[in-house]
N, C-alpha and C positions, 0 to 999 in steps of 0.2 A: 504493500499500500504506500510506503514512503516514496517509491520511485514514481508511482502514479500521481502522487500529489505534487512532487517536484515538477514532473512533466507538465501538469495542469497550470501551475504558476508560470512556468517558462512559456508556455503556449499563450497565456493571457498577457504576456509582456512584462512580467515582474521579474526581478532579480532577487530572489530570496536568500537571506542568510541561512545556511544549512549547517546543523550540527548532527553528524552522524554518530550517535552514541556508541554503535558497535565498533567504531574506529577510534574512539577517544578513550584515553587511559582513565578518565573519570566518568565515562559514559554510564557505568552502573549506578554511580552516586547521583548523576543527573536524572536518571530514570526513576530512582527512588524518591527524589525530591519532586518530581512531576507527579508521581503517584500520591505523595503526601499532600501536594497542593490541590490536586483535583480529584482525588479519591476514585479514580476510574481504573479498571483493569486494562483498558485499552488506551494507554497514554502516548503511544508512539504510533504515528507522528503526532506530536503536540504542536498545533499550528497557532502562530501568533501573527496578527496583522496590525501594523501600526502600534505595537507594543501591547496589544490587548489579545488575550487568549480567546480563540474562536472555536476550538475544539479539536477533535480527532479527524481522521480521514473521512469517516462516516458523516461528520458535521459539515466538513468542507465540501464534499461532494453534494450534500443537500443544499448548501448555500449556492453552489454552482448551478444546480438544476433549477432553483427557484429565481436565479438571477441576481441574488444579493452579494454574492462574493465579488463580482466585478466592481459593484458599487463600493464595497468595503475597501478594495484595493485603490480605487479612485479617491475616496475620502482620506485615506492615509497617504496619498501621493506616491503610492508604489507603482502605479501606472498613470498614464495621462489620457489615454483614449477611452 
């Protein structure tokens, strides 16, 4: 799912900051912190837009389908179009 979300953001014209927890020495700690903060068993990918947590892959896909993801990206100046 992480690859799909990255691809979606690139296709929408955004240049996301990506932290790949499986490749980071502190990845396990970051994943635990996300779990503690959001209490979800599905914490990766944890997607933030404009510094605000918007959810996991399921949430992002839902926002994309209903058209609100693009507006979130515009509002946070992550994309211009």
